[in-house]
C-alpha positions in Angstrom: 0.0 0.0 0.0 1.2 3.6 -0.7 2.2 5.8 2.2 1.5 9.5 2.7 4.3 12.0 2.8 4.9 15.7 3.1 3.2 18.2 0.7 6.5 19.0 -1.0 7.6 15.4 -1.3 5.9 12.4 -2.7 2.2 12.3 -2.0 2.1 8.5 -2.4 5.1 6.2 -2.9 5.0 2.5 -3.7 6.8 0.8 -0.8 8.4 -2.1 -2.6 12.3 -1.7 -2.2 14.7 -1.9 -5.1 16.8 -5.0 -5.1 20.3 -5.0 -6.4 19.7 -7.8 -8.8 16.6 -6.4 -10.3 18.1 -3.0 -10.6 20.8 -4.4 -13.0 19.5 -4.3 -16.6 21.0 -6.7 -19.3 22.8 -5.1 -22.2 20.5 -4.5 -25.2 20.8 -7.3 -27.8 22.4 -4.9 -30.4 24.6 -3.0 -27.9 27.7 -3.7 -29.8 26.4 -1.4 -32.6 25.7 1.5 -30.3 27.7 3.3 -27.6 28.3 0.7 -24.9 28.5 1.2 -21.1 29.6 -2.1 -19.7 27.4 -3.2 -16.9 27.4 -7.0 -16.8 30.3 -9.3 -16.7 29.7 -10.3 -20.3 29.6 -6.7 -21.4 32.8 -6.0 -19.5 34.5 -8.8 -21.3 33.3 -7.6 -24.6 34.5 -4.1 -23.9 37.9 -5.6 -22.8 38.2 -7.4 -26.1 37.3 -4.3 -28.1 39.9 -2.3 -26.2 42.6 -4.8 -27.0 41.5 -4.7 -30.7 40.9 -1.1 -31.1 42.8 0.6 -28.3 41.3 2.3 -25.3 41.4 5.8 -26.7 39.5 4.8 -29.9 36.9 2.9 -27.8 36.3 6.0 -25.7 35.8 8.1 -28.8 33.2 5.5 -30.0 31.4 5.7 -26.7 32.6 2.2 -25.5 33.6 2.2 -21.9 33.1 0.4 -18.6 30.8 1.4 -15.8 32.0 1.3 -12.3 31.1 -1.8 -10.3 27.6 -1.3 -8.7 26.8 1.8 -10.8 23.2 2.7 -11.0 21.3 5.4 -12.8 18.1 7.0 -11.3 15.7 7.7 -14.1 13.0 10.3 -13.0 10.0 10.3 -15.3 7.3 12.9 -14.8 4.0 11.5 -16.2 0.7 13.2 -16.9 -1.9 11.5 -19.1 0.5 9.3 -21.1 -1.4 6.0 -21.1 -0.3 5.2 -24.6 3.4 5.7 -24.2 4.6 5.3 -20.6 4.9 1.5 -20.6 7.0 1.7 -23.9 9.2 4.3 -22.2 9.9 2.0 -19.3 10.7 -0.8 -21.8 13.1 1.2 -23.6 14.8 2.5 -20.4 15.3 -1.2 -19.5 16.9 -1.8 -22.9 19.4 1.1 -22.6 22.0 -1.2 -21.2 22.4 0.9 -18.0 21.4 -0.5 -14.6 18.5 1.8 -13.6 16.0 2.5 -10.9 12.9 3.9 -12.7 11.1 6.5 -10.7 7.7 7.3 -12.2 5.9 10.4 -10.9 2.2 10.5 -11.9 1.1 14.1 -11.8 -2.7 13.6 -11.4 -3.4 11.7 -14.6 -7.0 11.0 -15.5 -6.8 8.9 -18.7 -6.0 5.4 -17.3 -2.2 6.1 -16.8 -2.5 5.3 -13.2 -3.7 1.8 -13.9 -0.7 1.3 -16.2 1.6 2.6 -13.5 0.1 0.3 -10.9 1.1 -2.7 -13.0 4.6 -1.4 -13.7 5.0 -0.8 -9.9 4.9 -4.6 -9.4 8.4 -4.8 -10.8 11.4 -4.4 -8.5 13.2 -1.8 -10.6 10.2 0.6 -10.7 9.1 3.1 -8.0 5.8 5.0 -8.5 4.9 8.3 -6.9 1.4 9.6 -7.2 0.3 13.3 -7.0 -3.3 13.7 -6.1 -3.7 16.8 -8.3 -1.9 18.0 -11.5 0.9 20.3 -10.2 3.2 20.4 -13.2 6.5 19.0 -14.5 8.6 20.9 -11.9 6.7 19.6 -9.0 6.9 16.0 -10.4 10.7 16.3 -10.7 11.1 17.6 -7.1 9.2 14.5 -5.9 11.4 12.2 -8.0 14.8 13.9 -7.1 14.0 13.5 -3.4 13.9 9.8 -3.5 16.7 9.0 -6.1 19.4 6.8 -4.8 21.5 6.2 -8.0 25.1 7.4 -8.6 23.6 9.7 -11.4 20.2 11.0 -12.1 18.6 11.7 -15.5 15.2 13.3 -16.4 13.2 11.3 -18.9 9.9 12.5 -20.4 7.1 9.9 -20.8 6.1 10.8 -24.4 8.8 9.0 -26.5 10.4 12.3 -27.8 13.7 11.3 -26.2 15.4 8.0 -26.8 16.9 6.1 -23.7 19.4 4.5 -26.1 21.2 7.9 -25.6 22.0 7.2 -21.9 25.4 5.7 -22.5 26.5 8.6 -24.5 25.3 11.2 -22.0 26.7 9.4 -19.0 30.2 9.0 -20.3 31.6 12.3 -19.2 30.3 11.8 -15.7 31.6 8.2 -15.5 35.0 9.2 -16.7 35.2 12.0 -14.1 35.1 14.9 -16.6 31.6 16.3 -15.8 29.2 16.8 -12.9 26.3 17.7 -15.3 25.6 16.8 -18.9 22.9 18.4 -21.1 21.7 16.6 -24.2 21.5 19.1 -27.1 18.6 18.6 -29.7 20.2 21.2 -31.9 23.7 19.6 -32.3 22.4 16.1 -32.9 22.3 14.2 -36.2 18.6 13.5 -36.4 15.4 15.3 -35.3 11.9 15.6 -36.6 11.1 18.7 -38.5 8.2 20.5 -36.7 7.5 24.0 -35.5 9.5 27.0 -36.6 8.5 29.3 -33.8 9.2 26.6 -31.2 12.8 26.4 -32.7 13.1 30.2 -32.6 11.7 30.3 -29.0 14.1 27.7 -27.8 17.2 29.4 -29.3 16.2 32.8 -27.8 15.6 31.4 -24.4 18.9 29.5 -24.5 20.7 32.7 -25.6 19.2 34.8 -22.8 19.9 32.1 -20.3 23.5 31.9 -21.5 23.9 35.6 -21.3 22.9 35.6 -17.6 24.6 32.4 -16.5 27.8 32.8 -18.6 27.4 29.4 -20.1 27.6 28.5 -23.9 24.8 25.9 -24.1 23.0 25.2 -27.4 19.8 23.8 -25.7 19.0 25.0 -22.2 15.3 23.7 -22.5 16.2 20.1 -23.3 14.6 17.4 -21.2 17.9 15.3 -21.1 19.8 16.6 -18.2 22.1 14.2 -16.3 23.5 15.0 -12.9 25.7 13.4 -10.3 23.2 12.7 -7.6 25.0 14.9 -5.1 24.6 17.8 -7.4 20.9 17.6 -8.1 20.1 16.8 -4.5 22.1 19.8 -3.4 19.8 22.1 -5.4 16.5 20.2 -5.4 15.3 21.6 -2.0 15.6 25.1 -3.4 13.6 24.4 -6.6 10.4 26.4 -6.8 9.0 26.2 -10.3 6.0 23.8 -10.8 5.7 23.8 -14.6 8.3 24.0 -17.4 10.0 27.0 -15.7 11.9 24.3 -13.9 14.4 24.1 -16.9 15.8 27.6 -16.7 15.6 27.4 -12.9 17.7 24.2 -12.8 20.2 25.6 -15.4 20.8 28.8 -13.4 21.2 27.0 -10.1 23.6 24.4 -11.5 25.6 27.2 -13.2 26.0 29.0 -9.9 27.7 26.0 -8.1 31.4 26.7 -7.5 33.6 24.6 -9.7 30.7 22.8 -11.5 31.7 21.0 -14.7 29.0 21.1 -17.3 29.2 19.2 -20.6 26.8 19.1 -23.6 26.4 16.1 -25.9 24.3 15.7 -29.2 21.1 13.7 -29.0 18.4 12.7 -31.4 14.9 14.2 -30.9 11.6 12.8 -32.1 9.2 15.7 -31.4 5.5 15.3 -31.4 2.6 17.5 -32.4 -0.2 18.9 -30.2 -2.5 16.4 -31.8 -0.2 13.7 -30.4 -0.3 15.2 -26.9 2.4 17.9 -26.8 1.7 20.0 -23.7 4.0 23.0 -23.7 2.4 26.3 -24.8 3.4 29.9 -25.5 2.4 30.8 -21.9 5.2 28.5 -20.8 7.6 30.4 -23.0 6.7 33.7 -21.4 7.1 32.0 -17.9 10.5 30.8 -19.0 11.6 34.3 -19.8 10.5 35.4 -16.3 12.3 32.5 -14.7 15.6 33.2 -16.6 15.6 36.7 -15.1 14.3 35.6 -11.7 16.8 32.9 -11.0 19.8 34.2 -12.9 21.8 34.5 -9.7 21.2 30.8 -9.0 21.9 29.8 -5.5 23.7 33.1 -4.6 
């Protein structure tokens, strides 16, 4: 049975604990064709053979590397009325080849999503949090960040616009000790669906203004794919205030203000959807993002 928690934390949390064995996903069947993060013994042996054949430097350039023993990624998934896609997202996360705990935060869904989540919660690698009302993506992320236990934390939308097969590429700078935070850029990737011109312009303008006030040189501040060392995101999570999509510029500004923070950006593919397919962000969120960029530009200072 779920248990009650504080208003700012999870409202309902499935109590089933995560087991170490269940939290370790097998490598995808075709992992040798994609960036590989070695998780299982078999995968480690395959990476070792490739390193002997190609050399470690070339393997690193190809995204072939070893995960530390016991490494686990916390995947925080805000969910609102995604009955048609959420189970498929979970399946793809499991196929990513990265050992994961999957934290699904239902933000007051009314379309049957909760019934799907109840079935998913029966699995040991899934944790489900329920909000009684729709509070927004930012509120869902705060609930998920609060219970994350992995070595790193990534945000995953529940709508199939972002592909979990990118996890290995995004994690590499963190695993290799080069980065504390990694942004996945839709605008430097090699494949994205062609959609709305004004959304593209809006994203670029918001990123430009955010960069001007944070002194970063990101190409995609509004991206969903942000990966953090857990200590980093849990340091700033208690200070997060935005309930909707304004959480993106708020997180960016607060991360940028951390002394000595190392931020990387890596290209990702993007499979955008239309409003008819369920896209939720509107022009009002763009206006709010402008306000948030200015409001939080000093970060944690």
